[in-house]
N, C-alpha and C positions, 0 to 999 in steps of 0.2 A: 709267386709265392711270397713276395715282399722281401726278398733277399738281394742285397747289393752284389754286383759282380765281384768275384774275388780272383778270377783267373785260374783257379784250381780245377783240376779234372775231377769229376764225380762219376761214379758208376751207379747204376740202378739195376737191381735184380727184380724181375717181374715174373709172376705166374699168371697166365691167362688161360681161362677155360671157356671154350665155345660149345654151345649146344646148337646143333645143326638140324634143320628140317629140310630135307631134300639136299639141294646144293647150296642153300643159303644159311647164314648164321642167324639163328633166331634169338639167341641170348649170349651175352658175354659177361664173365666175371673176371676180375683181375685184382691183384694186390702187388704192390711194389715197395721198395725201400726208400725211394727218392724223397717222398714226403717227410719221413722221419728224419732223414739226413738234413733236408732243408730247414726243418724246424730247429734242429740243433745249431745250424749255422746262423739262423735268424736270432736265436737266443744269445749266441756269442756276440753278434753284432750289437744287440741291444745292451748287453753288459758293457761293452767298450764305449758305446754312446753315453750310457749313464755315468761311467767313470770320467769321460771327457767333460760332461756337464757339471759334475761335482767339482772337478778341478777348476773350471771357469768360475763357478760360484765362489770357490775359496779365494781365487785371485780378486774377484769383485769385492768380496767382504774385506779383504786386506786393504784394498784401495779406499773403500769407504771409511774404515777404521783409521787409516792414516790421515784422512782429511778432517777428522774430528779433533777438537782441542784436547790437549792432554789433561786439563783440569776444567771443572765446571766454572764458567765465568760468574763473577759476583754481580749481583744486581745493584745498580746505582740509580736511586730515584732522583729525578730532577728537583732542584730546590724550588719552593713556592714563594 
């Protein structure tokens, strides 16, 4: 489901309905809560990753700005 392991225990509630023909299951319908929970976890992880990237970009921007001259250099044409 695209979710990194967190070490947390998750529970899943499932409803399963079987239609039988004789002694065999002919059809199965099911619904569970795990998909919704994992979607929420994935969203939380994406938010943390975005915040980390924004912080890295801020640091990179500060480094770039610190390497620029404080004033615009003047142009000096060579004498002819």
